[in-house]
C-alpha positions as CSV (number, residue, x, y, z in Angstrom):
1,M,23.0,36.6,38.3
2,F,26.2,36.3,36.4
3,K,29.1,34.5,38.2
4,S,31.8,36.5,36.3
5,K,32.4,39.5,34.0
6,K,33.4,36.9,31.3
7,E,29.8,35.6,31.4
8,L,28.3,39.1,31.2
9,V,30.5,40.1,28.2
10,F,29.4,36.8,26.5
11,I,25.6,37.5,27.1
12,I,26.1,41.3,25.8
13,L,28.0,40.1,22.8
14,A,25.5,37.3,22.1
15,G,22.6,39.6,22.4
16,I,24.3,42.2,19.8
17,F,25.0,39.2,17.4
18,I,21.5,37.7,17.6
19,T,19.7,41.0,17.3
20,N,21.8,42.1,14.2
21,A,21.5,38.7,12.5
22,V,17.7,38.4,13.0
23,T,17.4,42.1,11.9
24,A,19.4,41.5,8.7
25,E,17.3,38.6,7.9
26,L,14.0,40.3,8.5
27,I,14.9,43.5,6.5
28,G,16.8,41.8,3.8
29,G,14.0,41.9,1.2
30,K,14.1,45.7,1.2
31,L,16.2,47.1,-1.5
32,I,18.0,50.3,-1.8
33,Q,19.9,52.3,-4.6
34,I,23.2,53.7,-3.9
35,G,24.5,55.2,-7.2
36,P,24.2,52.6,-9.9
37,F,24.1,49.9,-7.3
38,V,20.9,48.3,-6.1
39,M,21.4,46.1,-3.0
40,S,19.6,44.7,0.0
41,I,19.4,46.9,2.9
42,G,20.0,43.7,5.0
43,I,23.7,44.2,4.5
44,L,23.9,47.1,6.9
45,P,23.8,45.0,10.1
46,W,26.2,42.3,8.9
47,P,29.3,44.1,9.8
48,V,28.3,44.2,13.4
49,V,27.6,40.5,13.2
50,F,31.1,39.8,11.7
51,L,32.7,42.0,14.5
52,T,30.8,40.4,17.2
53,T,31.7,36.8,15.8
54,D,35.4,37.9,15.8
55,L,35.3,39.3,19.4
56,I,33.5,36.2,20.6
57,N,36.0,33.8,18.8
58,D,38.9,35.9,20.5
59,Y,37.5,35.6,23.9
60,F,35.5,32.4,24.0
61,G,37.0,30.5,21.1
62,K,35.6,28.4,18.3
63,E,33.2,26.6,20.6
64,G,31.6,29.8,21.9
65,V,31.0,31.0,18.2
66,K,29.8,27.5,17.1
67,K,27.2,27.4,19.9
68,L,26.0,30.9,19.3
69,S,25.7,30.4,15.5
70,Y,23.5,27.3,16.0
71,I,21.5,29.1,18.5
72,T,21.1,32.2,16.2
73,A,20.2,30.0,13.2
74,A,17.5,28.5,15.4
75,L,16.0,31.8,16.4
76,I,16.1,33.1,12.7
77,A,14.1,30.0,11.7
78,Y,11.7,30.5,14.7
79,S,11.1,34.1,13.7
80,F,10.4,33.2,10.1
81,I,7.9,30.5,11.2
82,L,6.2,33.1,13.4
83,L,6.0,35.4,10.6
84,F,4.7,32.9,8.1
85,L,2.0,31.8,10.6
86,A,1.1,35.5,11.3
């Protein structure tokens, strides 16, 4: 299925990246209060997104991150379109 371990690592990191980015966007409207601060619960998945972005950049370079970011933005838009239509 995968020609190398490098491709497998990219697929796994891409899956983690996309899942956390879409989840963060979907739950972003929920608010939580921590002490005197009120914030969006959508901030919880973003550290994982940044970590996977950094790992992808280290192993696959700027082009890998760029392609994955475009794919993720398109999938987030697709998710919101489906939610709007539902």
